Structure formats: C-alpha cells, structure tokens
N, C-alpha and C positions, 0 to 999 in steps of 0.2 A: 558207230559212225552216224552222222546226221543223214536223214533221208535225202536221196538224190546224189549227194557227194560220193557215196560208196560205189556207185555204178561205174565211175571212171578212175577214182583214186585208189580203191582197195584191190581189185583183181591183180594188177601187176605186183603190188607190194606182197600179197599173199603167195603168189607164185614164187617170188624170189626168196621169201621167208621160209617156205617149206622146202626149198633146196638147201638152204643153210641149216635148218633145224627140222629134219624129217621126223624126228620123234615127238614133236610138240603139235598137239591138235589145236587149230585156230578156230575159235567160235566167234562169228560175227553177229552183232546185234544192231539193228537199225531202229531208229525212232526219232522223235522230235527232241528238241534241246532239253526240255523239262524232264522228259523220260530218261534220257541218257545221264543227266546230272544226278538224278535220283538213284539210278542203278549203280553209278559210280560211288555215290555216298554210301550206299548200302553194301558196298563190297561185292556186288554182283558182276562187276566188270573190272578189269585190270587198268584199261585206259579208254579214253574217248578222244575222237578227232572232232574238233569244233572251231568256231571262230573265237578269238580271244574275248571279245565283248560278251559272248554267251556263256562263258565259264562262270560256274557258281563259286561262292566263296569256299575256302578250304580245299583248294586244289593247287598242285604244283604244275606249272605250265612249261612246255618245251616248244619253241617256235619251229615250224615247218617251212612256211613261205608266206609271202605277202601277195594278195591279189587285188585287182581292181574291182570296183562295183560299177557296172557299165549300164549305160542306157542302150536299148536295142531299138534301132530306128529303121522303119521300112525304106527301101532304097529310093522310092519315088516321093518320100515325104519332104515337104518344104523346109523342115528343120535342118536337113543335111546342108543347106546353103549357108547355115550360120556356123558350120565347123571350122575350127582353126587348128593349126599345129601347136602342140604344147611341148615346149622344150623338155628333153630328157624324159618324156613319157612315151609309153608303147602305143597309145592311142591318141587320136585327135580329140579335142574338147568342143563341147557345145555349151553355151551359157544356160545355166539351169532355168532361168527365167523364160527360155524359149519353149519350155514345157507348159507354160501357163496357157490355159484354154484349149489344150489338146486332150485327146482320148488317151487315157493311160491304162495300162494293164498291170494291176498290182496283185501281189500275193495275199494269201489269206492272213487275217489279223494275227493268228497265233504263230506264224512263221517268222523267223529271225530276219529274213529278207524284208518283210513288211515294216518292221521297226526301222530299218535303214531308209526305206522308201518314204515312210511318213516323216522321218527326220529331214529328208531332203525337201519334200513339200512344205513343211513348216518353216525351215531355215530360209527358204528362198521365196516364201509367200506365193506359192503355186497353187492355183485353183483349177483343177482339171475340168474340161467341159463334160467329160464322161469318165467313169471308172468301171472297168471290167475286172472282176476279181477272180483269179485263177490260182489254184494250189500248185499245179504242176509247172515247174520251171521250163521244162521243154515245150509244153503246150503254149505257155505265154510267149516264149520266143517264136514259135511256129505262127501264132496269131499275128505277131509283129510282121513276120515275113509275108503274111497275106495282106498286110496293110490295114489291120484292124485296130491299130493303136501303137503306142510306144511302151515297151516293156523294160524290165530291169533284169540283170543277170550278174552273177559273180563270174569273174574271169575264168576260173577253173572249169565251170560248165561251158562257157562260150568256146574255149579252145578244144573241147572234147565232144561237142555236139555239131552235127552236120544237118543241113537243111537243103531241100530241093531248090528253094528259092533264097537268094542271098539276103542279108541284113547288114546294116552298118552299126559298128559298136563305137560308142564315145564315153569318155570320162566326163564328169560334170564338175563338181567343186574339187579341185586338186588338193585342197588342204584337208579334205574330209573323206575322200572316196575309197582309200585303200583299207583293206581288212586283212588282219594277220590270222592265218590258220595255225592251230597249235594242237599238241597232244596234251591231254590233261590226265593226271593221276592223282589219287587222293593224297592230300598233303601229309608228308611223313611216311607214306607207304614205302615198303622195302622194294627197291628196284631189282627184281630177280634177274638172272641171266637171260631167261627167255624174253622177259619184258624189254631189257636193254637192247637185245638183238633186234626186236620188233621196232624199237624207237630208232635204232641205227638205220634200218631199212627205210623207214618213213622219212627220216631226215635226208637220206641220199636221194630218194625220189623227190622230196620237196626241193632240194638243191638243183635237180635237174629241171624241174618245172620253172624255177627262177631263171635258169640260163636259157630258157626258151626252147 
C-alpha cells in the first residue's frame, strides 16, 4: 500500500479479513509508487492499492472508490470568500485561479500528489508567491491549519485526519479533480481464494467510503 494511505485504509480491512480467514497470514508492505510497482512486477506482492493513474503497465485493475483531490485552505484566508456551491458535489468549489500569487504547500517531487499539484498549476497558469515543500500529507494539512499556506490533500486522508484547528476543503477543477483508487494485480496472475477474499473485503470497505 502507498505510504500514508495504509494508516487509515488498511487496519479495518485487515481486522475483518483475519476474522474471515484466520489461517492466512497477511504481510503488509508500504512504499512509494515506484517501489510497489516493482515489487508487484517481481511477484514479491500479490496486490497493491494505489491510484489508477499510478499503476504501471501489465497490471489488472479492480476499482475500489473514487475520491476528490482537495485544496486545504486556512479558515481565515481570503480565498474562502471565493467559494461557491458545486451541484452534485460533496464539497464547495474555489476557482483554481484564486491560488495565483498565494503561498502553496506542495508535496515532494517524487510523490504522486505532486504530479497532480503540478498539473493543476500548469493547467490554470498559477504562479505561487511562495512554495513550501513538505513530504508528510498530515504535516502539510497542519501547516495550512496554522495559516502557513494552502495545501492539497486526497479526500481519503481528509476524512480520516483530525486537527486541533479547523481547515476548509474545496474542490478545484471539477472536470479533473477526482482520482480512482484501485487494487492492482499482475496481469494474468491467478486470483487465488485468499486473494479474492481480500479483494472482496477491500471492495466492501471502498463501497462504504463512497456511501459516506
């Protein structure tokens, strides 16, 4: 599982899986996307949880849920005044151009979130006044809560992280912001009974996430 995501997504899945399959030992590996793709390719993992866009070639993908990619805005930031309701969306929307000239808290260049962040900046011609680079998703959000800039976060992290100080979450470009989380297995690999059971548990938890 990708670093960070496992802290909230995996523990309840493992607990339920071990009740269903008490004789199966579950070994968890965490790493960045490149490492996980390589381990799966080398048959060192049975399956990987990642974003669809991060999956390497030669994988069969099974969708779990779709999540938003959100801007994390301090509650006293003037950008909040630009928020509008977006029909049929779970969050309000701010125009991406409102980030131009702001202090942004971005993730490290090797992280998949940074690829999305850079895409947003390029697509909407955003030039930050200042960029703070932080690897930790939680630290970036905490910094936004302290008013140190505007950060970005995937919805799964947002709904599972709590802060002493509040923040506001917004979607940006509604045509581009959603990301699908999937289970990846090596293409053509035999789906054993224990793998299918794990996929079933992951799918059920993903469905619960979508239902709120």
